[in-house]
C-alpha angles and dihedrals in degrees: 000000000000141000112278095028122123114228136181119246138163085268092056129256113341138179119239109232100170139003120209130171094258104024148019128225109219136176123214104205094190094056095029090231135137116222129202102202112199123199095012130185136165142212130192094290111022147031115223137176142198099234142333150150133273119213130191095206140029089242091058090050093050091049091052090053091053093238 
């Protein structure tokens, strides 16, 4: 898994924007949403996570991160 790679998830194919120890930042191009995926893991075919947030804009995502 690396930044810039497209991966399959339960939410469809997404682009990895950032990888942190506890979460991923993803972008779903089809839905035009940013995803903060908490507690992530992967197997041979998919990336999945325990919970997260879905944001309709980059500004919403930044606010949720407290930056």
